[in-house]
C-alpha positions as CSV (number, residue, x, y, z in Angstrom):
1,X,61.5,22.6,-19.6
2,X,64.1,24.7,-21.4
3,X,65.0,26.4,-18.1
4,X,65.5,23.0,-16.5
5,X,67.8,21.8,-19.3
6,X,69.9,25.0,-19.0
7,X,70.2,24.6,-15.2
8,X,71.2,20.9,-15.7
9,X,73.9,21.7,-18.2
10,X,75.2,24.5,-16.0
11,X,75.5,22.0,-13.1
12,X,77.2,19.4,-15.2
13,X,79.7,22.1,-16.5
14,X,80.5,23.2,-12.9
15,X,81.0,19.6,-11.8
16,X,83.3,18.9,-14.7
17,X,85.4,22.0,-14.0
18,X,85.6,21.1,-10.3
19,X,86.8,17.5,-11.2
20,X,89.6,18.9,-13.4
21,X,90.9,21.1,-10.6
22,X,92.2,18.2,-8.5
23,X,95.4,20.0,-7.6
24,X,94.8,23.5,-6.2
25,X,97.6,25.9,-6.5
26,X,98.1,26.0,-2.8
27,X,99.3,22.3,-2.8
28,X,101.8,22.7,-5.7
29,X,105.4,23.2,-4.6
30,X,107.6,25.0,-7.2
31,X,111.4,24.8,-7.4
32,X,113.8,26.8,-9.4
33,X,116.4,24.7,-11.4
34,X,120.1,25.5,-10.7
35,X,122.1,26.0,-13.9
36,X,125.1,23.8,-14.2
37,X,127.6,22.6,-16.8
38,X,127.8,18.8,-17.3
39,X,128.2,16.0,-19.8
40,X,126.5,12.7,-20.4
41,X,127.8,10.0,-18.1
42,X,127.6,6.3,-17.9
43,X,127.8,4.4,-14.6
44,X,129.3,1.0,-14.6
45,X,129.9,-1.6,-11.9
46,X,132.9,-3.9,-11.8
47,X,135.3,-5.6,-9.4
48,X,138.5,-4.2,-7.9
49,X,141.5,-6.3,-8.5
50,X,145.1,-5.8,-7.2
51,X,147.4,-4.1,-9.7
52,X,149.6,-7.2,-9.4
53,X,148.9,-10.7,-8.0
54,X,151.7,-13.1,-7.3
55,X,151.3,-16.7,-6.1
56,X,154.8,-17.5,-4.9
57,X,156.4,-21.0,-4.3
58,X,159.7,-22.8,-4.3
59,X,161.0,-24.2,-7.6
60,X,162.6,-27.1,-5.7
61,X,161.4,-29.3,-2.9
62,X,162.7,-29.5,0.7
63,X,161.9,-28.8,4.3
64,X,160.7,-25.3,5.2
65,X,163.0,-23.9,8.0
66,X,162.4,-20.2,8.0
67,X,159.4,-17.9,7.4
68,X,160.4,-14.2,7.0
69,X,157.0,-12.7,6.1
70,X,153.6,-13.1,7.7
71,X,150.1,-12.4,6.6
72,X,149.5,-8.6,6.3
73,X,153.2,-7.7,6.0
74,X,154.5,-5.4,3.3
75,X,157.4,-6.8,1.3
76,X,159.8,-5.3,-1.1
77,X,160.8,-6.6,-4.5
78,X,163.7,-9.1,-4.1
79,X,163.1,-9.6,-0.4
80,X,163.5,-13.2,1.0
81,X,160.2,-14.4,2.4
82,X,161.1,-18.0,3.3
83,X,164.0,-20.5,3.2
84,X,164.3,-24.3,2.8
85,X,166.9,-26.5,4.6
86,X,170.2,-26.1,2.8
87,X,172.3,-28.8,4.4
88,X,172.3,-31.1,1.4
89,X,172.6,-28.4,-1.3
90,X,175.5,-26.8,0.6
91,X,177.3,-30.1,0.5
92,X,176.7,-30.4,-3.2
93,X,178.0,-26.9,-3.7
94,X,181.2,-27.7,-1.8
95,X,181.6,-30.9,-3.8
96,X,181.2,-29.0,-7.0
97,X,183.7,-26.4,-5.9
98,X,186.2,-29.2,-5.1
99,X,185.6,-30.7,-8.6
100,X,186.4,-27.3,-10.2
101,X,189.6,-27.0,-8.2
102,X,190.7,-30.5,-9.3
103,X,189.7,-29.8,-12.9
104,X,191.7,-26.5,-12.9
105,X,194.8,-28.3,-11.7
106,X,194.5,-31.1,-14.3
107,X,193.9,-28.5,-17.1
108,X,196.9,-26.5,-16.0
109,X,199.2,-29.6,-16.0
110,X,197.8,-30.8,-19.3
111,X,198.3,-27.4,-20.9
112,X,201.9,-27.2,-19.7
113,X,202.7,-30.7,-21.0
114,X,201.2,-29.9,-24.4
115,X,203.3,-26.7,-24.6
116,X,206.6,-28.6,-23.8
117,X,205.7,-31.4,-26.3
118,X,205.1,-28.8,-29.0
119,X,208.5,-27.4,-28.4
120,X,210.1,-30.8,-28.6
121,X,208.3,-31.6,-31.8
122,X,209.6,-28.4,-33.3
123,X,213.1,-29.4,-32.4
124,X,212.5,-32.8,-33.9
125,X,212.9,-34.7,-30.6
126,X,209.5,-36.3,-30.7
127,X,207.0,-37.3,-33.4
128,X,204.0,-35.4,-34.5
129,X,201.8,-38.2,-33.1
130,X,203.2,-37.7,-29.6
131,X,202.7,-33.9,-29.8
132,X,199.1,-34.3,-31.0
133,X,198.3,-36.7,-28.2
134,X,199.5,-34.1,-25.7
135,X,197.4,-31.4,-27.3
136,X,194.4,-33.7,-27.2
137,X,194.9,-34.4,-23.5
138,X,195.1,-30.7,-22.9
139,X,191.8,-30.0,-24.6
140,X,190.2,-32.9,-22.8
141,X,191.4,-31.3,-19.5
142,X,189.9,-27.9,-20.5
143,X,186.6,-29.6,-21.4
144,X,186.6,-31.3,-17.9
145,X,187.2,-28.0,-16.3
146,X,184.2,-26.5,-18.2
147,X,182.0,-29.4,-17.1
148,X,183.1,-29.0,-13.5
149,X,182.3,-25.3,-13.6
150,X,178.9,-26.1,-15.1
151,X,178.2,-28.5,-12.3
152,X,179.2,-25.8,-9.8
153,X,176.9,-23.2,-11.5
154,X,174.1,-25.7,-11.3
155,X,174.7,-26.4,-7.6
156,X,174.8,-22.7,-6.8
157,X,171.6,-22.1,-8.8
158,X,169.9,-24.8,-6.8
159,X,171.2,-23.2,-3.6
160,X,169.6,-19.9,-4.6
161,X,166.3,-21.6,-5.2
162,X,166.3,-22.5,-1.5
163,X,165.7,-18.8,-0.8
164,X,162.2,-17.7,-1.8
165,X,162.2,-14.1,-3.0
166,X,159.3,-11.9,-4.1
167,X,159.4,-10.3,-7.5
168,X,157.0,-7.5,-6.7
169,X,156.4,-5.0,-3.9
170,X,153.1,-5.7,-2.2
171,X,151.2,-7.0,0.8
172,X,151.3,-10.6,1.9
173,X,147.7,-12.0,1.7
174,X,148.5,-15.6,2.5
175,X,151.5,-17.3,4.0
176,X,152.4,-20.5,5.9
177,X,151.7,-20.4,9.6
178,X,154.6,-22.6,10.8
179,X,157.9,-23.9,9.5
180,X,159.0,-27.5,9.5
181,X,156.8,-29.1,6.8
182,X,158.0,-30.7,3.6
183,X,157.4,-28.5,0.6
184,X,157.0,-29.7,-3.0
185,X,158.3,-27.8,-6.0
186,X,155.8,-25.4,-7.5
187,X,153.5,-25.4,-4.5
188,X,152.2,-21.9,-3.9
189,X,153.0,-20.9,-0.3
190,X,152.5,-17.1,-0.4
191,X,150.0,-14.8,-2.2
192,X,151.3,-11.3,-2.6
193,X,149.1,-8.5,-3.9
194,X,150.1,-5.0,-5.0
195,X,147.2,-2.9,-3.6
196,X,148.5,0.6,-3.5
197,X,147.0,0.8,-7.0
198,X,143.9,-1.3,-7.9
199,X,142.4,-2.2,-11.2
200,X,138.7,-1.9,-11.8
201,X,137.6,-4.4,-14.5
202,X,134.2,-3.7,-16.2
203,X,132.7,-3.4,-19.6
204,X,131.1,-0.7,-21.8
205,X,128.7,-0.8,-24.7
206,X,130.2,-0.9,-28.2
207,X,128.3,2.4,-29.0
208,X,130.3,4.3,-26.4
209,X,133.7,2.7,-27.2
210,X,134.8,5.7,-29.3
211,X,134.2,8.1,-26.4
212,X,136.3,6.2,-23.9
213,X,140.1,6.7,-24.2
214,X,143.1,5.6,-22.1
215,X,144.0,8.3,-19.7
216,X,140.4,9.6,-19.2
217,X,139.6,10.7,-15.7
218,X,137.0,8.6,-14.0
219,X,135.1,8.8,-10.7
220,X,135.2,5.5,-8.8
221,X,133.1,4.7,-5.7
222,X,133.1,1.6,-3.5
223,X,129.7,-0.1,-3.4
224,X,130.2,-1.4,0.1
225,X,132.0,1.4,2.0
226,X,131.2,4.4,-0.1
227,X,134.9,5.4,-0.4
228,X,135.5,7.4,-3.6
229,X,138.1,9.1,-5.8
230,X,138.0,11.4,-8.8
231,X,141.6,10.5,-9.7
232,X,141.0,7.1,-11.3
233,X,142.0,6.8,-15.0
234,X,141.1,4.5,-17.9
235,X,144.1,2.2,-18.2
236,X,143.2,0.2,-21.3
237,X,140.2,-0.4,-23.6
238,X,140.4,-4.0,-24.8
239,X,140.0,-4.1,-28.6
240,X,137.7,-7.1,-28.6
241,X,134.3,-7.8,-27.2
242,X,133.4,-10.3,-24.4
243,X,131.9,-13.3,-26.3
244,X,129.1,-13.8,-23.8
245,X,127.9,-10.2,-23.4
246,X,129.2,-8.6,-26.6
247,X,130.4,-5.7,-24.4
248,X,133.9,-4.1,-24.6
249,X,136.1,-4.9,-21.5
250,X,138.0,-1.9,-20.0
251,X,140.4,-1.6,-17.1
252,X,140.5,1.5,-14.8
253,X,143.5,2.3,-12.6
254,X,142.4,3.3,-9.1
255,X,145.0,5.0,-6.8
256,X,144.9,3.4,-3.3
257,X,147.9,4.6,-1.4
258,X,145.8,5.4,1.6
259,X,144.0,2.0,1.5
260,X,140.5,3.5,1.2
261,X,139.5,0.7,-1.3
262,X,139.5,-3.0,-0.6
263,X,140.8,-5.4,-3.2
264,X,138.3,-8.0,-4.7
265,X,135.2,-5.9,-3.8
266,X,132.6,-4.2,-6.1
267,X,132.9,-0.6,-7.2
268,X,131.0,1.8,-9.4
269,X,132.8,3.9,-12.1
270,X,131.2,7.0,-13.6
271,X,132.5,7.8,-17.1
272,X,132.0,11.2,-18.8
273,X,130.8,10.8,-22.3
274,X,131.0,13.7,-24.8
275,X,131.6,17.4,-24.3
276,X,130.2,19.4,-21.4
277,X,126.8,21.0,-22.0
278,X,124.7,23.6,-20.2
279,X,122.1,21.7,-18.1
280,X,120.1,22.1,-14.9
281,X,120.3,20.5,-11.5
282,X,116.9,19.6,-9.9
283,X,115.9,17.7,-6.7
284,X,115.4,14.0,-7.4
285,X,111.8,14.5,-6.2
286,X,111.2,16.9,-9.2
287,X,112.0,14.2,-11.8
288,X,108.9,12.5,-13.2
289,X,109.3,9.0,-14.7
290,X,105.8,8.0,-15.7
291,X,105.7,7.9,-19.5
292,X,109.4,8.8,-19.8
293,X,111.6,11.0,-17.7
294,X,110.4,14.6,-17.6
295,X,109.8,17.7,-15.5
296,X,106.5,19.5,-15.0
297,X,106.2,23.2,-15.7
298,X,103.6,25.7,-17.0
299,X,103.2,27.5,-20.3
300,X,102.4,31.2,-20.7
301,X,98.7,30.4,-20.3
302,X,99.2,28.8,-16.9
303,X,98.6,25.2,-18.2
304,X,100.8,22.4,-16.7
305,X,102.9,20.6,-19.3
306,X,105.5,17.9,-19.4
307,X,109.0,18.7,-20.7
308,X,111.1,15.6,-21.6
309,X,114.6,15.6,-20.1
310,X,117.8,13.6,-20.6
311,X,119.5,12.6,-17.3
312,X,123.2,13.3,-17.3
313,X,124.0,12.6,-13.6
314,X,122.3,11.0,-10.7
315,X,123.1,11.8,-7.1
316,X,121.2,10.9,-3.9
317,X,119.7,14.3,-3.6
318,X,120.0,15.9,-7.0
319,X,119.7,15.0,-10.7
320,X,121.4,16.8,-13.5
321,X,119.2,16.9,-16.6
322,X,119.2,18.4,-20.1
323,X,115.6,19.6,-20.8
324,X,114.1,19.6,-24.3
325,X,113.3,23.3,-23.9
326,X,114.2,26.0,-21.4
327,X,112.3,25.9,-18.1
328,X,112.2,28.6,-15.4
329,X,110.2,26.8,-12.6
330,X,109.2,23.2,-12.2
331,X,106.9,21.3,-9.9
332,X,108.4,19.4,-7.0
333,X,106.7,16.0,-6.7
334,X,105.0,16.2,-10.1
335,X,103.0,13.0,-9.4
336,X,100.8,15.1,-7.1
337,X,99.6,17.1,-10.1
338,X,96.9,14.9,-11.6
339,X,95.3,17.2,-14.2
340,X,96.2,20.4,-16.0
341,X,94.9,23.6,-14.5
342,X,94.9,27.3,-15.5
343,X,96.3,28.4,-12.2
344,X,99.8,30.0,-12.1
345,X,102.6,29.3,-9.7
346,X,102.1,30.3,-6.1
């Protein structure tokens, strides 16, 4: 009976050992981490906006007779992009110019009369009242000249507003297709965007606000096309939180002289946070996530153990992590290792 119990215990022990060795050493793939220097990073998603956006329309109404810029054209600051019919306003300018000429003649005559009357008063030939009347008429003539000049300035200003000029250098995004229609004042006809530099608008957590400064270099990548740049910079950190998300808005200036980015699309920004630290780069397949992010290695006794890690960067093929303790070799595909064993690396 004792011998039977001993044999039964031996069989159970052997079965238990066999069940714990579910991952033989021949099926474990080991990789050696690559030492790198990196810092903690935060990846944010936002929308790319043009550096400047200008809805452009006439300040006065009239008939559109000329279109000098079409959709897709590049225009310079001060360039005329459209014109209204100027027949009526040109007549008003001519009338105002004639009014100024007449007022100048009247003012010259009144001033001359006032001067002669003043001499006659000094000689005693006329009364003080007559002299004052002449001076008053001279001043009235000068006031009439000033009013005529003001009317001329107003007419010329109205004439200038019949030429629509852009106030920024940029690309025409929208424009009228055909001339000939009546245009109302203030109606936007053109939309011009400055897209050689874009602005990425996104938000950061309040806890990281102190680590993000204007001028900081940022990597920006388009979500749709995959176009990227490492020359983007933080433009401004808004000193107030968004009331709906309680996050801090920031704006990132993205160079786009070659047109690799498209305005009004989504992009990802990777912000470096804190000082660079010594870390390791591992394949994405070597990062375990069950029960927290970790890597799987072996201690000096050959037992598998989990080492917690902090992820600093994520790439399609590699992950940069900061392990809680130094590791020499780690298991690729750690989920395949189901139990701890005493077997060393192969």
